[in-house]
PDB file of N, CA, C, O and CB in Angstrom:
ATOM      1  N   MET A   1     124.428 105.739  84.324  1.00  0.00           N
ATOM      2  CA  MET A   1     124.368 103.985  83.983  1.00  0.00           C
ATOM      3  C   MET A   1     123.910 103.999  82.776  1.00  0.00           C
ATOM      4  O   MET A   1     124.196 105.125  82.369  1.00  0.00           O
ATOM      5  CB  MET A   1     123.345 102.933  84.909  1.00  0.00           C
ATOM      6  N   ASP A   2     123.265 103.326  81.783  1.00  0.00           N
ATOM      7  CA  ASP A   2     123.384 102.850  80.823  1.00  0.00           C
ATOM      8  C   ASP A   2     122.787 101.578  81.519  1.00  0.00           C
ATOM      9  O   ASP A   2     123.636 100.993  82.191  1.00  0.00           O
ATOM     10  CB  ASP A   2     124.680 102.981  80.155  1.00  0.00           C
ATOM     11  N   LEU A   3     121.620 101.034  81.530  1.00  0.00           N
ATOM     12  CA  LEU A   3     120.768  99.628  81.778  1.00  0.00           C
ATOM     13  C   LEU A   3     120.327  98.672  80.946  1.00  0.00           C
ATOM     14  O   LEU A   3     119.302  97.991  80.923  1.00  0.00           O
ATOM     15  CB  LEU A   3     119.702  99.824  82.256  1.00  0.00           C
ATOM     16  N   ASN A   4     121.434  98.750  80.156  1.00  0.00           N
ATOM     17  CA  ASN A   4     121.449  97.957  79.092  1.00  0.00           C
ATOM     18  C   ASN A   4     121.715  96.644  78.834  1.00  0.00           C
ATOM     19  O   ASN A   4     121.272  95.821  78.033  1.00  0.00           O
ATOM     20  CB  ASN A   4     122.008  98.379  78.517  1.00  0.00           C
ATOM     21  N   LEU A   5     122.420  96.637  79.568  1.00  0.00           N
ATOM     22  CA  LEU A   5     122.741  95.025  80.240  1.00  0.00           C
ATOM     23  C   LEU A   5     121.763  94.175  80.781  1.00  0.00           C
ATOM     24  O   LEU A   5     121.925  92.956  80.822  1.00  0.00           O
ATOM     25  CB  LEU A   5     123.627  95.053  81.406  1.00  0.00           C
ATOM     26  N   PHE A   6     120.756  94.744  81.200  1.00  0.00           N
ATOM     27  CA  PHE A   6     119.400  94.122  81.801  1.00  0.00           C
ATOM     28  C   PHE A   6     118.708  94.259  80.694  1.00  0.00           C
ATOM     29  O   PHE A   6     117.777  95.027  80.937  1.00  0.00           O
ATOM     30  CB  PHE A   6     118.652  94.813  83.100  1.00  0.00           C
ATOM     31  N   ASN A   7     118.687  93.924  79.658  1.00  0.00           N
ATOM     32  CA  ASN A   7     117.675  93.863  78.677  1.00  0.00           C
ATOM     33  C   ASN A   7     117.699  92.495  78.128  1.00  0.00           C
ATOM     34  O   ASN A   7     116.892  91.889  77.423  1.00  0.00           O
ATOM     35  CB  ASN A   7     117.850  94.906  77.610  1.00  0.00           C
ATOM     36  N   ASN A   8     118.962  92.133  78.693  1.00  0.00           N
ATOM     37  CA  ASN A   8     119.072  90.635  77.916  1.00  0.00           C
ATOM     38  C   ASN A   8     118.722  89.829  79.475  1.00  0.00           C
ATOM     39  O   ASN A   8     118.752  88.599  79.490  1.00  0.00           O
ATOM     40  CB  ASN A   8     121.049  90.161  76.989  1.00  0.00           C
ATOM     41  N   LYS A   9     118.448  90.472  80.547  1.00  0.00           N
ATOM     42  CA  LYS A   9     117.878  89.258  82.031  1.00  0.00           C
ATOM     43  C   LYS A   9     116.375  88.778  81.857  1.00  0.00           C
ATOM     44  O   LYS A   9     115.580  88.905  80.926  1.00  0.00           O
ATOM     45  CB  LYS A   9     117.828  90.186  83.871  1.00  0.00           C
ATOM     46  N   ASN A  10     116.313  88.355  82.735  1.00  0.00           N
ATOM     47  CA  ASN A  10     114.861  87.659  82.734  1.00  0.00           C
ATOM     48  C   ASN A  10     113.903  88.642  83.362  1.00  0.00           C
ATOM     49  O   ASN A  10     114.177  89.352  84.329  1.00  0.00           O
ATOM     50  CB  ASN A  10     114.809  86.201  83.614  1.00  0.00           C
ATOM     51  N   ASP A  11     112.862  88.617  82.779  1.00  0.00           N
ATOM     52  CA  ASP A  11     111.425  89.073  84.280  1.00  0.00           C
ATOM     53  C   ASP A  11     111.611  88.852  85.442  1.00  0.00           C
ATOM     54  O   ASP A  11     110.882  89.226  86.360  1.00  0.00           O
ATOM     55  CB  ASP A  11     110.007  88.316  84.370  1.00  0.00           C
ATOM     56  N   GLU A  12     112.669  88.181  85.538  1.00  0.00           N
ATOM     57  CA  GLU A  12     112.252  87.580  87.274  1.00  0.00           C
ATOM     58  C   GLU A  12     113.285  88.593  87.920  1.00  0.00           C
ATOM     59  O   GLU A  12     112.911  89.336  88.827  1.00  0.00           O
ATOM     60  CB  GLU A  12     112.707  85.489  87.794  1.00  0.00           C
ATOM     61  N   GLU A  13     114.781  88.623  87.380  1.00  0.00           N
ATOM     62  CA  GLU A  13     115.741  89.208  87.962  1.00  0.00           C
ATOM     63  C   GLU A  13     115.063  90.580  87.664  1.00  0.00           C
ATOM     64  O   GLU A  13     114.628  91.089  88.697  1.00  0.00           O
ATOM     65  CB  GLU A  13     117.220  88.861  87.455  1.00  0.00           C
ATOM     66  N   LYS A  14     114.884  91.213  86.705  1.00  0.00           N
ATOM     67  CA  LYS A  14     114.344  92.543  86.624  1.00  0.00           C
ATOM     68  C   LYS A  14     113.228  93.524  87.926  1.00  0.00           C
ATOM     69  O   LYS A  14     113.103  94.636  88.437  1.00  0.00           O
ATOM     70  CB  LYS A  14     113.586  92.306  85.317  1.00  0.00           C
ATOM     71  N   LYS A  15     112.650  92.169  87.922  1.00  0.00           N
ATOM     72  CA  LYS A  15     111.652  92.340  89.384  1.00  0.00           C
ATOM     73  C   LYS A  15     112.231  92.863  90.603  1.00  0.00           C
ATOM     74  O   LYS A  15     112.020  93.911  91.212  1.00  0.00           O
ATOM     75  CB  LYS A  15     111.096  90.953  89.917  1.00  0.00           C
ATOM     76  N   ILE A  16     113.417  91.385  90.931  1.00  0.00           N
ATOM     77  CA  ILE A  16     114.504  91.940  92.280  1.00  0.00           C
ATOM     78  C   ILE A  16     114.992  93.225  91.828  1.00  0.00           C
ATOM     79  O   ILE A  16     114.616  94.123  92.582  1.00  0.00           O
ATOM     80  CB  ILE A  16     116.015  90.891  92.636  1.00  0.00           C
ATOM     81  N   LEU A  17     115.799  93.681  90.722  1.00  0.00           N
ATOM     82  CA  LEU A  17     116.495  94.691  91.407  1.00  0.00           C
ATOM     83  C   LEU A  17     115.555  95.746  91.288  1.00  0.00           C
ATOM     84  O   LEU A  17     115.741  96.551  92.200  1.00  0.00           O
ATOM     85  CB  LEU A  17     117.890  95.020  90.879  1.00  0.00           C
ATOM     86  N   LYS A  18     114.123  96.254  90.141  1.00  0.00           N
ATOM     87  CA  LYS A  18     113.526  97.172  91.109  1.00  0.00           C
ATOM     88  C   LYS A  18     112.741  97.177  92.031  1.00  0.00           C
ATOM     89  O   LYS A  18     111.823  97.959  92.278  1.00  0.00           O
ATOM     90  CB  LYS A  18     113.121  97.812  90.743  1.00  0.00           C
ATOM     91  N   ASP A  19     113.269  95.860  92.816  1.00  0.00           N
ATOM     92  CA  ASP A  19     112.757  95.722  94.331  1.00  0.00           C
ATOM     93  C   ASP A  19     113.597  96.111  95.315  1.00  0.00           C
ATOM     94  O   ASP A  19     113.357  96.430  96.480  1.00  0.00           O
ATOM     95  CB  ASP A  19     112.435  94.397  94.707  1.00  0.00           C
ATOM     96  N   VAL A  20     115.239  96.009  94.337  1.00  0.00           N
ATOM     97  CA  VAL A  20     116.129  96.668  95.922  1.00  0.00           C
ATOM     98  C   VAL A  20     116.244  97.786  95.780  1.00  0.00           C
ATOM     99  O   VAL A  20     116.505  98.517  96.736  1.00  0.00           O
ATOM    100  CB  VAL A  20     117.660  96.258  96.364  1.00  0.00           C
ATOM    101  N   LEU A  21     116.039  98.359  94.229  1.00  0.00           N
ATOM    102  CA  LEU A  21     116.024  99.790  94.151  1.00  0.00           C
ATOM    103  C   LEU A  21     114.579 100.753  94.646  1.00  0.00           C
ATOM    104  O   LEU A  21     114.605 101.793  93.987  1.00  0.00           O
ATOM    105  CB  LEU A  21     116.339 100.012  92.642  1.00  0.00           C
ATOM    106  N   GLU A  22     114.042 100.742  95.057  1.00  0.00           N
ATOM    107  CA  GLU A  22     112.681 100.728  95.360  1.00  0.00           C
ATOM    108  C   GLU A  22     112.516 101.245  97.261  1.00  0.00           C
ATOM    109  O   GLU A  22     112.273 102.226  97.964  1.00  0.00           O
ATOM    110  CB  GLU A  22     112.105  98.963  94.914  1.00  0.00           C
ATOM    111  N   ASP A  23     112.875  99.666  97.352  1.00  0.00           N
ATOM    112  CA  ASP A  23     113.942  99.499  99.096  1.00  0.00           C
ATOM    113  C   ASP A  23     114.623 100.898  99.209  1.00  0.00           C
ATOM    114  O   ASP A  23     114.511 101.788 100.052  1.00  0.00           O
ATOM    115  CB  ASP A  23     115.612  98.026  99.089  1.00  0.00           C
ATOM    116  N   SER A  24     115.275 100.801  98.213  1.00  0.00           N
ATOM    117  CA  SER A  24     116.659 101.697  98.340  1.00  0.00           C
ATOM    118  C   SER A  24     116.382 103.189  98.263  1.00  0.00           C
ATOM    119  O   SER A  24     117.278 103.928  98.670  1.00  0.00           O
ATOM    120  CB  SER A  24     117.746 101.358  97.107  1.00  0.00           C
ATOM    121  N   ILE A  25     115.566 103.585  97.923  1.00  0.00           N
ATOM    122  CA  ILE A  25     114.510 104.931  98.069  1.00  0.00           C
ATOM    123  C   ILE A  25     113.900 105.073  99.405  1.00  0.00           C
ATOM    124  O   ILE A  25     114.226 105.891 100.264  1.00  0.00           O
ATOM    125  CB  ILE A  25     113.204 104.847  97.039  1.00  0.00           C
ATOM    126  N   ALA A  26     113.243 104.437  99.454  1.00  0.00           N
ATOM    127  CA  ALA A  26     112.596 103.909 100.767  1.00  0.00           C
ATOM    128  C   ALA A  26     113.225 104.754 101.586  1.00  0.00           C
ATOM    129  O   ALA A  26     113.063 105.876 102.066  1.00  0.00           O
ATOM    130  CB  ALA A  26     112.787 102.362 101.194  1.00  0.00           C
ATOM    131  N   THR A  27     114.500 103.296 101.612  1.00  0.00           N
ATOM    132  CA  THR A  27     115.143 103.504 102.612  1.00  0.00           C
ATOM    133  C   THR A  27     115.995 105.665 102.485  1.00  0.00           C
ATOM    134  O   THR A  27     115.699 106.461 103.376  1.00  0.00           O
ATOM    135  CB  THR A  27     116.323 101.910 102.543  1.00  0.00           C
ATOM    136  N   GLU A  28     116.360 105.836 102.016  1.00  0.00           N
ATOM    137  CA  GLU A  28     116.869 107.113 102.004  1.00  0.00           C
ATOM    138  C   GLU A  28     115.814 107.912 101.823  1.00  0.00           C
ATOM    139  O   GLU A  28     116.172 108.904 101.188  1.00  0.00           O
ATOM    140  CB  GLU A  28     117.858 107.344 101.074  1.00  0.00           C
ATOM    141  N   GLU A  29     114.690 107.934 102.086  1.00  0.00           N
ATOM    142  CA  GLU A  29     113.942 109.054 102.317  1.00  0.00           C
ATOM    143  C   GLU A  29     113.613 108.813 103.264  1.00  0.00           C
ATOM    144  O   GLU A  29     112.721 109.628 103.499  1.00  0.00           O
ATOM    145  CB  GLU A  29     113.046 109.452 101.615  1.00  0.00           C
ATOM    146  N   SER A  30     113.756 107.989 104.325  1.00  0.00           N
ATOM    147  CA  SER A  30     113.390 107.497 105.720  1.00  0.00           C
ATOM    148  C   SER A  30     114.526 108.496 106.504  1.00  0.00           C
ATOM    149  O   SER A  30     114.139 109.244 107.402  1.00  0.00           O
ATOM    150  CB  SER A  30     113.605 105.586 105.975  1.00  0.00           C
ATOM    151  N   LEU A  31     116.108 108.447 106.054  1.00  0.00           N
ATOM    152  CA  LEU A  31     116.916 108.675 106.203  1.00  0.00           C
ATOM    153  C   LEU A  31     116.772 110.139 106.356  1.00  0.00           C
ATOM    154  O   LEU A  31     116.703 110.740 107.428  1.00  0.00           O
ATOM    155  CB  LEU A  31     117.560 108.097 105.496  1.00  0.00           C
ATOM    156  N   MET A  32     116.730 110.726 104.985  1.00  0.00           N
ATOM    157  CA  MET A  32     117.042 112.056 104.552  1.00  0.00           C
ATOM    158  C   MET A  32     115.149 113.273 105.831  1.00  0.00           C
ATOM    159  O   MET A  32     115.438 114.318 106.414  1.00  0.00           O
ATOM    160  CB  MET A  32     116.944 111.909 101.926  1.00  0.00           C
ATOM    161  N   ARG A  33     113.878 112.799 105.873  1.00  0.00           N
ATOM    162  CA  ARG A  33     113.701 112.599 106.890  1.00  0.00           C
ATOM    163  C   ARG A  33     113.758 113.263 107.691  1.00  0.00           C
ATOM    164  O   ARG A  33     113.655 114.472 107.896  1.00  0.00           O
ATOM    165  CB  ARG A  33     114.056 112.011 107.095  1.00  0.00           C
ATOM    166  N   GLU A  34     114.040 111.928 108.483  1.00  0.00           N
ATOM    167  CA  GLU A  34     114.589 112.131 110.191  1.00  0.00           C
ATOM    168  C   GLU A  34     116.130 112.752 111.136  1.00  0.00           C
ATOM    169  O   GLU A  34     116.285 113.058 112.318  1.00  0.00           O
ATOM    170  CB  GLU A  34     114.574 110.680 110.634  1.00  0.00           C
ATOM    171  N   TYR A  35     117.065 112.734 109.953  1.00  0.00           N
ATOM    172  CA  TYR A  35     117.543 114.494 109.737  1.00  0.00           C
ATOM    173  C   TYR A  35     117.826 115.248 109.128  1.00  0.00           C
ATOM    174  O   TYR A  35     118.896 115.776 108.826  1.00  0.00           O
ATOM    175  CB  TYR A  35     118.191 114.951 110.024  1.00  0.00           C
ATOM    176  N   LEU A  36     116.238 115.443 108.737  1.00  0.00           N
ATOM    177  CA  LEU A  36     116.026 116.647 108.737  1.00  0.00           C
ATOM    178  C   LEU A  36     115.044 117.969 110.022  1.00  0.00           C
ATOM    179  O   LEU A  36     115.111 119.159 110.330  1.00  0.00           O
ATOM    180  CB  LEU A  36     115.534 116.458 107.517  1.00  0.00           C
ATOM    181  N   ILE A  37     114.036 116.456 110.453  1.00  0.00           N
ATOM    182  CA  ILE A  37     113.514 116.753 111.513  1.00  0.00           C
ATOM    183  C   ILE A  37     114.306 116.598 113.024  1.00  0.00           C
ATOM    184  O   ILE A  37     113.828 117.354 113.869  1.00  0.00           O
ATOM    185  CB  ILE A  37     112.433 116.056 111.389  1.00  0.00           C
ATOM    186  N   THR A  38     115.397 115.774 113.487  1.00  0.00           N
ATOM    187  CA  THR A  38     116.037 116.552 114.279  1.00  0.00           C
ATOM    188  C   THR A  38     117.262 117.456 114.108  1.00  0.00           C
ATOM    189  O   THR A  38     117.886 117.678 115.146  1.00  0.00           O
ATOM    190  CB  THR A  38     116.233 115.876 115.038  1.00  0.00           C
ATOM    191  N   ALA A  39     117.818 118.143 112.725  1.00  0.00           N
ATOM    192  CA  ALA A  39     118.149 119.043 112.287  1.00  0.00           C
ATOM    193  C   ALA A  39     117.183 120.325 112.992  1.00  0.00           C
ATOM    194  O   ALA A  39     117.563 121.267 113.688  1.00  0.00           O
ATOM    195  CB  ALA A  39     118.163 118.750 110.902  1.00  0.00           C
ATOM    196  N   GLU A  40     115.829 119.976 112.538  1.00  0.00           N
ATOM    197  CA  GLU A  40     114.809 121.037 113.173  1.00  0.00           C
ATOM    198  C   GLU A  40     114.772 121.362 114.468  1.00  0.00           C
ATOM    199  O   GLU A  40     114.609 122.492 114.928  1.00  0.00           O
ATOM    200  CB  GLU A  40     113.569 120.707 113.005  1.00  0.00           C
ATOM    201  N   ARG A  41     114.954 120.184 115.156  1.00  0.00           N
ATOM    202  CA  ARG A  41     114.793 120.700 117.271  1.00  0.00           C
ATOM    203  C   ARG A  41     116.238 120.897 117.712  1.00  0.00           C
ATOM    204  O   ARG A  41     116.467 120.642 118.895  1.00  0.00           O
ATOM    205  CB  ARG A  41     114.030 119.065 118.687  1.00  0.00           C
ATOM    206  N   ILE A  42     117.313 121.337 116.903  1.00  0.00           N
ATOM    207  CA  ILE A  42     118.334 121.342 117.538  1.00  0.00           C
ATOM    208  C   ILE A  42     118.593 122.693 117.513  1.00  0.00           C
ATOM    209  O   ILE A  42     118.850 123.124 116.389  1.00  0.00           O
ATOM    210  CB  ILE A  42     119.273 120.503 117.108  1.00  0.00           C
ATOM    211  N   HIS A  43     118.603 123.422 118.333  1.00  0.00           N
ATOM    212  CA  HIS A  43     119.069 125.051 118.769  1.00  0.00           C
ATOM    213  C   HIS A  43     120.092 125.225 119.338  1.00  0.00           C
ATOM    214  O   HIS A  43     120.543 126.321 119.006  1.00  0.00           O
ATOM    215  CB  HIS A  43     118.285 125.776 119.634  1.00  0.00           C
ATOM    216  N   ASP A  44     120.655 124.771 119.964  1.00  0.00           N
ATOM    217  CA  ASP A  44     122.331 124.742 120.889  1.00  0.00           C
ATOM    218  C   ASP A  44     123.528 124.151 119.913  1.00  0.00           C
ATOM    219  O   ASP A  44     124.601 124.472 120.424  1.00  0.00           O
ATOM    220  CB  ASP A  44     122.300 123.446 122.498  1.00  0.00           C
ATOM    221  N   ASP A  45     123.714 123.472 118.805  1.00  0.00           N
ATOM    222  CA  ASP A  45     125.052 123.605 118.623  1.00  0.00           C
ATOM    223  C   ASP A  45     124.876 123.652 116.752  1.00  0.00           C
ATOM    224  O   ASP A  45     124.749 122.611 116.108  1.00  0.00           O
ATOM    225  CB  ASP A  45     126.048 122.177 119.481  1.00  0.00           C
ATOM    226  N   GLY A  46     124.894 124.706 116.257  1.00  0.00           N
ATOM    227  CA  GLY A  46     124.890 125.119 114.725  1.00  0.00           C
ATOM    228  C   GLY A  46     125.796 124.005 113.826  1.00  0.00           C
ATOM    229  O   GLY A  46     125.390 123.607 112.734  1.00  0.00           O
ATOM    230  N   GLU A  47     126.958 123.594 114.367  1.00  0.00           N
ATOM    231  CA  GLU A  47     127.340 122.741 113.555  1.00  0.00           C
ATOM    232  C   GLU A  47     127.191 121.350 113.287  1.00  0.00           C
ATOM    233  O   GLU A  47     127.853 120.806 112.402  1.00  0.00           O
ATOM    234  CB  GLU A  47     128.161 122.879 113.622  1.00  0.00           C
ATOM    235  N   LEU A  48     126.427 120.782 113.939  1.00  0.00           N
ATOM    236  CA  LEU A  48     125.622 119.630 114.077  1.00  0.00           C
ATOM    237  C   LEU A  48     124.015 119.929 113.629  1.00  0.00           C
ATOM    238  O   LEU A  48     123.562 118.946 113.044  1.00  0.00           O
ATOM    239  CB  LEU A  48     125.756 119.153 115.619  1.00  0.00           C
ATOM    240  N   LYS A  49     123.438 120.584 113.702  1.00  0.00           N
ATOM    241  CA  LYS A  49     123.052 120.841 112.563  1.00  0.00           C
ATOM    242  C   LYS A  49     122.801 121.188 111.511  1.00  0.00           C
ATOM    243  O   LYS A  49     121.767 121.270 110.848  1.00  0.00           O
ATOM    244  CB  LYS A  49     122.896 120.869 112.525  1.00  0.00           C
ATOM    245  N   GLU A  50     124.251 121.493 111.294  1.00  0.00           N
ATOM    246  CA  GLU A  50     124.765 121.474 109.283  1.00  0.00           C
ATOM    247  C   GLU A  50     124.881 120.673 109.039  1.00  0.00           C
ATOM    248  O   GLU A  50     124.541 120.444 107.878  1.00  0.00           O
ATOM    249  CB  GLU A  50     125.930 121.960 108.510  1.00  0.00           C
ATOM    250  N   ARG A  51     125.458 119.486 109.859  1.00  0.00           N
ATOM    251  CA  ARG A  51     126.067 118.444 109.516  1.00  0.00           C
ATOM    252  C   ARG A  51     124.605 117.612 108.550  1.00  0.00           C
ATOM    253  O   ARG A  51     124.515 117.144 107.415  1.00  0.00           O
ATOM    254  CB  ARG A  51     126.783 117.668 111.026  1.00  0.00           C
ATOM    255  N   LEU A  52     123.733 117.746 109.599  1.00  0.00           N
ATOM    256  CA  LEU A  52     122.747 116.864 110.157  1.00  0.00           C
ATOM    257  C   LEU A  52     121.834 117.207 108.361  1.00  0.00           C
ATOM    258  O   LEU A  52     121.442 116.430 107.491  1.00  0.00           O
ATOM    259  CB  LEU A  52     121.870 117.506 112.111  1.00  0.00           C
ATOM    260  N   GLU A  53     121.813 118.425 108.454  1.00  0.00           N
ATOM    261  CA  GLU A  53     121.386 119.105 106.898  1.00  0.00           C
ATOM    262  C   GLU A  53     122.053 118.708 106.004  1.00  0.00           C
ATOM    263  O   GLU A  53     121.547 118.552 104.892  1.00  0.00           O
ATOM    264  CB  GLU A  53     121.496 120.533 106.663  1.00  0.00           C
ATOM    265  N   ASN A  54     124.159 118.275 106.388  1.00  0.00           N
ATOM    266  CA  ASN A  54     124.340 117.760 104.758  1.00  0.00           C
ATOM    267  C   ASN A  54     124.443 117.124 104.430  1.00  0.00           C
ATOM    268  O   ASN A  54     124.659 117.068 103.219  1.00  0.00           O
ATOM    269  CB  ASN A  54     124.892 117.876 104.045  1.00  0.00           C
ATOM    270  N   PHE A  55     124.354 115.430 105.648  1.00  0.00           N
ATOM    271  CA  PHE A  55     123.442 114.260 105.551  1.00  0.00           C
ATOM    272  C   PHE A  55     122.029 114.080 104.616  1.00  0.00           C
ATOM    273  O   PHE A  55     121.787 113.052 103.985  1.00  0.00           O
ATOM    274  CB  PHE A  55     123.061 114.110 106.869  1.00  0.00           C
ATOM    275  N   ALA A  56     121.186 115.221 104.647  1.00  0.00           N
ATOM    276  CA  ALA A  56     120.035 115.144 105.002  1.00  0.00           C
ATOM    277  C   ALA A  56     119.769 114.853 102.955  1.00  0.00           C
ATOM    278  O   ALA A  56     119.133 114.133 102.185  1.00  0.00           O
ATOM    279  CB  ALA A  56     119.373 116.687 106.126  1.00  0.00           C
ATOM    280  N   GLU A  57     120.800 116.026 102.943  1.00  0.00           N
ATOM    281  CA  GLU A  57     121.397 117.139 100.995  1.00  0.00           C
ATOM    282  C   GLU A  57     121.659 115.269 100.600  1.00  0.00           C
ATOM    283  O   GLU A  57     120.998 114.671  99.751  1.00  0.00           O
ATOM    284  CB  GLU A  57     123.972 118.942 100.922  1.00  0.00           C
ATOM    285  N   GLY A  58     122.389 114.852 101.164  1.00  0.00           N
ATOM    286  CA  GLY A  58     123.030 113.373 100.536  1.00  0.00           C
ATOM    287  C   GLY A  58     122.119 112.496 100.151  1.00  0.00           C
ATOM    288  O   GLY A  58     122.041 111.981  99.035  1.00  0.00           O
ATOM    289  N   ASN A  59     121.275 112.279 101.266  1.00  0.00           N
ATOM    290  CA  ASN A  59     119.976 111.252 101.349  1.00  0.00           C
ATOM    291  C   ASN A  59     119.677 111.624  99.774  1.00  0.00           C
ATOM    292  O   ASN A  59     119.920 110.776  98.915  1.00  0.00           O
ATOM    293  CB  ASN A  59     118.475 111.674 102.709  1.00  0.00           C
ATOM    294  N   ALA A  60     119.143 112.911  99.411  1.00  0.00           N
ATOM    295  CA  ALA A  60     118.356 113.573  98.620  1.00  0.00           C
ATOM    296  C   ALA A  60     118.610 112.916  97.490  1.00  0.00           C
ATOM    297  O   ALA A  60     117.844 112.213  96.831  1.00  0.00           O
ATOM    298  CB  ALA A  60     118.511 114.940  98.577  1.00  0.00           C
ATOM    299  N   LYS A  61     120.559 113.378  97.163  1.00  0.00           N
ATOM    300  CA  LYS A  61     120.995 113.112  95.952  1.00  0.00           C
ATOM    301  C   LYS A  61     121.299 112.009  95.316  1.00  0.00           C
ATOM    302  O   LYS A  61     121.522 111.825  94.119  1.00  0.00           O
ATOM    303  CB  LYS A  61     121.758 113.612  95.841  1.00  0.00           C
ATOM    304  N   ARG A  62     121.288 110.882  96.708  1.00  0.00           N
ATOM    305  CA  ARG A  62     121.197 109.753  96.494  1.00  0.00           C
ATOM    306  C   ARG A  62     119.679 108.932  95.903  1.00  0.00           C
ATOM    307  O   ARG A  62     119.499 107.979  95.145  1.00  0.00           O
ATOM    308  CB  ARG A  62     121.679 109.397  97.647  1.00  0.00           C
ATOM    309  N   THR A  63     118.982 109.614  96.484  1.00  0.00           N
ATOM    310  CA  THR A  63     117.665 109.514  95.919  1.00  0.00           C
ATOM    311  C   THR A  63     116.953 109.296  94.562  1.00  0.00           C
ATOM    312  O   THR A  63     116.413 108.418  93.890  1.00  0.00           O
ATOM    313  CB  THR A  63     117.295 110.383  96.207  1.00  0.00           C
ATOM    314  N   LYS A  64     117.285 110.673  94.554  1.00  0.00           N
ATOM    315  CA  LYS A  64     117.042 111.338  92.685  1.00  0.00           C
ATOM    316  C   LYS A  64     118.508 110.016  91.864  1.00  0.00           C
ATOM    317  O   LYS A  64     118.141 109.639  90.751  1.00  0.00           O
ATOM    318  CB  LYS A  64     117.869 114.143  92.448  1.00  0.00           C
ATOM    319  N   GLN A  65     119.835 109.438  92.273  1.00  0.00           N
ATOM    320  CA  GLN A  65     119.891 109.257  91.449  1.00  0.00           C
ATOM    321  C   GLN A  65     119.194 107.426  91.701  1.00  0.00           C
ATOM    322  O   GLN A  65     119.172 106.695  90.711  1.00  0.00           O
ATOM    323  CB  GLN A  65     121.205 109.816  90.979  1.00  0.00           C
ATOM    324  N   LEU A  66     118.888 107.103  92.521  1.00  0.00           N
ATOM    325  CA  LEU A  66     118.063 105.642  92.668  1.00  0.00           C
ATOM    326  C   LEU A  66     116.619 106.020  91.622  1.00  0.00           C
ATOM    327  O   LEU A  66     115.697 105.247  91.363  1.00  0.00           O
ATOM    328  CB  LEU A  66     117.517 105.234  94.729  1.00  0.00           C
ATOM    329  N   ILE A  67     116.715 106.830  91.355  1.00  0.00           N
ATOM    330  CA  ILE A  67     114.654 107.411  90.456  1.00  0.00           C
ATOM    331  C   ILE A  67     114.948 107.226  89.557  1.00  0.00           C
ATOM    332  O   ILE A  67     114.269 106.652  88.705  1.00  0.00           O
ATOM    333  CB  ILE A  67     113.725 109.076  90.310  1.00  0.00           C
ATOM    334  N   ASP A  68     116.594 107.842  89.354  1.00  0.00           N
ATOM    335  CA  ASP A  68     116.880 107.142  87.692  1.00  0.00           C
ATOM    336  C   ASP A  68     117.328 106.202  87.170  1.00  0.00           C
ATOM    337  O   ASP A  68     117.154 105.900  85.989  1.00  0.00           O
ATOM    338  CB  ASP A  68     117.497 107.600  87.004  1.00  0.00           C
ATOM    339  N   GLU A  69     118.166 105.419  88.221  1.00  0.00           N
ATOM    340  CA  GLU A  69     118.102 104.272  88.103  1.00  0.00           C
ATOM    341  C   GLU A  69     116.931 103.716  87.274  1.00  0.00           C
ATOM    342  O   GLU A  69     116.723 103.493  86.082  1.00  0.00           O
ATOM    343  CB  GLU A  69     118.184 103.872  89.247  1.00  0.00           C
ATOM    344  N   LEU A  70     116.177 103.575  88.575  1.00  0.00           N
ATOM    345  CA  LEU A  70     114.849 102.476  88.104  1.00  0.00           C
ATOM    346  C   LEU A  70     113.673 102.964  86.632  1.00  0.00           C
ATOM    347  O   LEU A  70     112.805 102.550  85.864  1.00  0.00           O
ATOM    348  CB  LEU A  70     113.655 102.404  89.764  1.00  0.00           C
ATOM    349  N   ASN A  71     114.376 103.971  86.980  1.00  0.00           N
ATOM    350  CA  ASN A  71     113.207 104.970  85.656  1.00  0.00           C
ATOM    351  C   ASN A  71     114.166 104.208  84.213  1.00  0.00           C
ATOM    352  O   ASN A  71     113.446 104.134  83.217  1.00  0.00           O
ATOM    353  CB  ASN A  71     113.453 107.672  85.723  1.00  0.00           C
ATOM    354  N   ASP A  72     115.837 103.581  83.950  1.00  0.00           N
ATOM    355  CA  ASP A  72     115.560 103.810  83.268  1.00  0.00           C
ATOM    356  C   ASP A  72     115.829 101.794  83.184  1.00  0.00           C
ATOM    357  O   ASP A  72     116.226 101.180  82.194  1.00  0.00           O
ATOM    358  CB  ASP A  72     116.070 105.152  82.637  1.00  0.00           C
ATOM    359  N   ILE A  73     115.525 101.307  84.293  1.00  0.00           N
ATOM    360  CA  ILE A  73     115.197  99.694  84.082  1.00  0.00           C
ATOM    361  C   ILE A  73     113.658 100.287  83.654  1.00  0.00           C
ATOM    362  O   ILE A  73     113.586 100.861  82.567  1.00  0.00           O
ATOM    363  CB  ILE A  73     115.367  98.352  85.754  1.00  0.00           C
ATOM    364  N   LYS A  74     112.711 100.192  84.290  1.00  0.00           N
ATOM    365  CA  LYS A  74     111.257 100.041  83.241  1.00  0.00           C
ATOM    366  C   LYS A  74     111.715 100.473  82.457  1.00  0.00           C
ATOM    367  O   LYS A  74     112.379  99.513  82.066  1.00  0.00           O
ATOM    368  CB  LYS A  74     109.849 100.666  83.395  1.00  0.00           C
ATOM    369  N   GLU A  75     112.020 101.534  81.573  1.00  0.00           N
ATOM    370  CA  GLU A  75     111.901 102.428  80.043  1.00  0.00           C
ATOM    371  C   GLU A  75     112.301 100.840  79.021  1.00  0.00           C
ATOM    372  O   GLU A  75     112.351 100.893  77.792  1.00  0.00           O
ATOM    373  CB  GLU A  75     113.565 104.221  79.825  1.00  0.00           C
TER     374      GLU A  75
END
């Protein structure tokens, strides 16, 4: 997504958007760690372990997308 639409926004609105994206990144990273740690502790349910690993992978992808959006705003 091209964030050129924010070029006309004032600095305060950009700061708010950056803060939201940074908070979202932190949340996604925290969830990813929790899913991976939990998956590592599971030894008797391969299906659950795989689902948790898939959740973590989804968090990693969302984190990457959020970082890309944040970088677009900073440019």
